[in-house]
MARLOBA-699250 format. One record per residue (C-alpha): x, y, z. Coordinates in steps of 0.001 Angstrom, whole numbers, plus 500000, padded with zeros to 6 digits. Layout:
residues N
XYZ ...
This chain:
residues 472
505877835156216931 504097832987214348 500719833787212808 499229830789214625 500482832108217979 499154835585217241 495715834248216323 495681832073219430 496520835066221600 493816837187219936 491277834398220529 492248834126224203 491992837863224720 488610838100222981 487178835316225133 488666836904228258 487001840217227426 483642838449227084 484117836697230460 485016840003232080 481977841850230761 479489839108231666 480414836650234413 482914838781236327 480768841897236095 477858839992237691 480130838567240411 481030842090241581 477434842597242752 476720839222244386 475291839462247883 477459837858250618 475377834670250813 475526834098247051 479248834833246998 479864832375249846 477869829705247996 479870830305244805 483159830046246705 482100826797248399 481090825212245085 484399826115243482 486365825036246560 484755821576246579 485577821064242903 489141822235243414 489782820043246466 488349816980244728 490506817688241676 493639818224243777 493175815009245731 492666813025242518 495568814485240544 498166815823243030 500072813297245185 501219816094247471 497619817000248347 496640813350248764 499357813065251389 498585816452252904 494875815698253326 495249812174254672 492687811738257446 490657814824256437 486997814362255442 486796815791251943 483209814923250999 482049818449251846 485316820164252735 485291822892255338 487961825459254561 489221825594258142 489686821823258255 492179821872255369 495781822253256555 497588825225254965 500511824805252570 503656826862252049 505668827694248973 508554825662250385 506391822558250806 504975822783247305 508210823633245527 510016820750247293 507570818351245607 506811820355242490 506348817359240192 503787815926242655 501956819253242778 501174819938239106 498396817953237427 500145817290234104 502992814753234317 504816816591231522 505286819676233724 508583818701235327 510348821486237172 513731820926235529 512174821399232076 510130824410233156 513286826096234458 514894825618231036 511789827072229388 511945830125231675 515570830695230713 514635830773227023 511539833000227263 511562836093225065 507920836974224487 504628835166225176 505780831681224174 503710828743225419 505182825606226961 503943822468225149 501666824743223133 499304825383226053 500984826542229267 502303829894230416 505075829636233000 506026832415235429 508431832675238347 508887834821241401 510952835180244505 507889836724246159 507827838791249322 509965836254251221 512759835839248673 511895832168248173 511690831074244538 508402829845243120 507412828634239651 503763828925238624 501989827454235599 498719828428233914 496791826504231254 495085828480228494 491633828450230133 493161829580233430 495155832305231735 491962833586230118 490581834036233652 493651836048234578 493221838198231464 489497838597232162 490265839823235654 492848842230234244 490224843569231835 487702843877234670 489934845998236864 490890848260233949 487388848827232597 485165848557235658 487442849799238443 489829852297236858 487570853291233973 490074852699231157 488505851371227971 490100850293224687 489901852958221984 490746852457218349 490618856024216914 493041857121218148 494333854189220143 494762854671223865 498414855292224827 499484853270227868 502878853598229563 503931850691231766 506973850986234043 507810847738235782 509048844289234916 509596843635231225 510794840034231426 508036837548230481 509093835544233533 507105838077235630 503333837695235648 502759841448235288 504864841645232130 503423838382230829 499852839584231308 500663842820229512 502298840918226654 499423838490226171 496899841336226365 498868843277223747 496743842449220709 496979845879219111 493917847520220678 496055850002222634 499451851568221985 501622850316224840 505112851453225843 506725848966228260 509712850284230182 512032848391232494 511913849849236015 515619849056236350 516546851754233827 517890855072235154 515122857510236005 516367860020233443 516028857459230631 512525856515231786 511511860173231881 512832860807228361 511006857778226939 507721858694228607 508067862332227553 508342861263223933 505426858807224178 502993860995226183 500888858209227759 497298858884228816 497359855975231293 500461855231233367 500932851984235298 503969851041237353 505712850306240590 504854853094243047 508468853593244092 509607854349240545 506493856374239667 507227858519242715 510740859118241381 509267860085238012 506839862399239777 509836864175241300 511291864483237783 508039866122236669 508160868569239552 511777869387238674 510762870187235084 512504867179233526 509237865434232591 506048866822231065 503209864294231361 499504864870231885 498011861367232292 494271861033232858 494782857887234948 497625856426237021 497730853004238682 500358851422240926 501018847728241501 503369845151243073 504685847213245974 503352849007249022 502539852578248054 503444854873250905 501584858148251609 504687860011250448 504594858231247097 500869858952246732 501405862629247488 504250862878244972 502122861332242194 499090863475243022 501148866673243174 502992865990239925 500079864885237743 496963866137239483 495318862698239694 494637860293242548 496375857034241626 494589853693241774 496304850863243636 496352847210242564 497411844213244623 499117841647242397 500553838201243122 502300835749240809 500124833008242261 497011834355240569 497425837752238946 495656840771240443 494125839914243804 492482843273244514 491953846767243113 490817850155244314 487605851568242905 486894855237242267 486220855881245980 489701854656247010 488612853311250370 490724850190250077 491320847575247400 488366845313246594 489277841618246734 488199839584243718 486469837026245904 484798835203243031 488285834046241966 490068833813245331 489321832908248925 491408835164251156 491866834447254873 493604836945257126 495140835054260057 497476835470262997 500770833647263606 498851830531264735 496613830496261669 493552831810263502 491336834456261821 491886838057262879 489066840533263334 488093842961260596 490311846018260663 493187844253262408 496512843579260687 497147839849260417 500418837960260439 499896836332257015 497314835533254368 495992832153253284 495101832296249586 492987829779247687 493087830286243921 489687829067242696 490496829045238987 493870827301238601 493399823545238341 496803822933236717 498628823849239909 496132823945242798 496769826517245515 494592825768248547 495161827771251733 498565828839250466 500566831040252819 501563834560251769 503698836516254203 501927839816253432 500407841460256490 497122843208255714 493946844552257285 490559843746255719 487320845729255882 483924844142255211 481843847312255591 479891848477252504 481737850580249954 479958853581248376 480519851980244952 478027849210245817 480421846306245342 480049843665248013 483564842264248333 485843842930251290 488576845513250907 492270845544251756 492713848727253763 496334848306254818 499303846305253554 502550845798255385 505535843536254898 506134843813251137 507883847169251011 511469847342249751 513798850321249845 514942852395246875 518716852523247381 520654855743246837 524138854853245548 526955856781243960 527233856924240195 530503857042238198 530708860828238637 529919860692242344 526324861913241934 523573860009243738 521690857407241665 518299856028242732 518429852240242321 515000850621242162 514543847347244127 513832845604240818 517474846151239859 518583844196242908 515944841479242580 516399840707238886 519684838703239109 518061836130241380 515363835119238869 517936833105236944 519360831401240036 517163828430241008 519931827319243386 519049830279245620 516107829387247845 515908832704249698 517847835939249938 517992839354251552 520058842375250459 521179844888253085 522891848182252264 525185849080255164 527730851824255669 530523849485254576 528742848203251463 526175845580250474 525664842395252452 523698839613250750 522235836813252855 521578833655250832 519816830408251739 520841827703249266 518681825038247720 519633821481248569 523000820414247077 523585823821245458 527281824604244807 528351827101247446 531295828898245842 529803828964242335 526514830376243636 528281833074245629 530216834124242518 527037834240240402 525158836299242991 527944838837243265 528558839043239503 524822839422238815 524471842289241264 527591844063239984 526295843849236401 522784844964237383 524101848005239244 526349848939236337 523361848782233959 521478851090236331 524301853624236232 525476853002239793 528953852149240996 528872848809242800 529860849164246450 531624846334248228 529391843264247971 529728840485250537 527704837283250042 526954835192253127 525466831691253029 523087831246255960 520733828526257228 517724830835257465 516748834497257274 514690835754260185 511888838277259919 512508841740261288 511761842372264937 509359845045266117 505704845971265704 505496845398261970 507686842278261835 508457843261258239 510454841215255793 512262843419253326 514187841844250499 516017845106249896 516817847126252994 518932850215253506 520599850634256871 522831853406255588 522149857056256244 521397858430252793 519835861402251091 516354861067249657 515875861463245881 514655865028246414 517282866161248918 519617868919247771 
């Protein structure tokens, strides 16, 4: 990375830190009326901007009175709708999807597109690909929020003598917003070890053992596996703080982390569409929504609000700080419960007290020697990031092998895509130290949600009877 890029990144981080410690710190204590007023002001600016600069929103809002927009009067949007007209969604004509896809393929570090934009991608909790763009001012907001949750919620502060040691186990590709945020925040204040969650657990344990992090952040499923390594005597960490992100953390995972390291982990709720949406505070009575930056609506299948404490069918997210790629009442398939009762910490925002529908399975597969290998969901998801021709997918481990359901993008080559999906999964499993079982790829019209009370949608699902990572 050039000196100019490094100085630009340092400038962005410094300004983000100032925003976090002033504006965002004040927003945490706004009373509900003041917070509602702030949200309405930002919503009106965003809607006006979207109508002026985004043809897709002009069409979508035809016939809607936008002089003083009421949130409920604005029709929701889906990822599929927006991605189908991507070039009509972004507010800079130079941000054409075909060129952004090429940029994503070439990303190595924190490179900017056109000298000003950061581009990320996700398959999200529904397996449907999305590409998301942030201008520099918008990315500073994301960094400021990241600084806020670290300093004011978790209680982790930069330290120069000696520098704070931070171990991060998750995505390492700059295509992912979590890795990209970590990279752009890496200005030398802390010592950071970034580890790919797809690596075998033994390799992760050895690397962390050598580094001895004081703060550990990662996917809860893989941190739980590492906690089992600690209990088995193969890992010797004593972190002061642990935080989990990107996946549902089950009670079993929480117990494993607490037992292994003697700390109660913090939980963060992250989305590619805006960074970290919510974070636990020290009282751990749910994750506080960052409602100065997002409007979050919890609704049923018909889009009607659900009562506090009830699990909704989906969320409608309005990102109040991204004007490059406006997200207004954008559907997320996550099923959550929200609590508006006061928190002992004194913060006034609502809290996410339950999350369902974004939990994937850790698969137990045979290794070359026949021993069981824990394969993190990230291993199975990673091959699809480089396949824009795949619109949606689901991976199912059955007794006979792996079945992959694929919904193709329009005009995608069927046979070539099937070969790429299979080859990508075989290579990913080999890198993880697992022997690839039989992999069958099926092209389907649509992938239905699971039936039953939770109506979950798992990208990675095991239907095979298998031993747990701690079974003898």
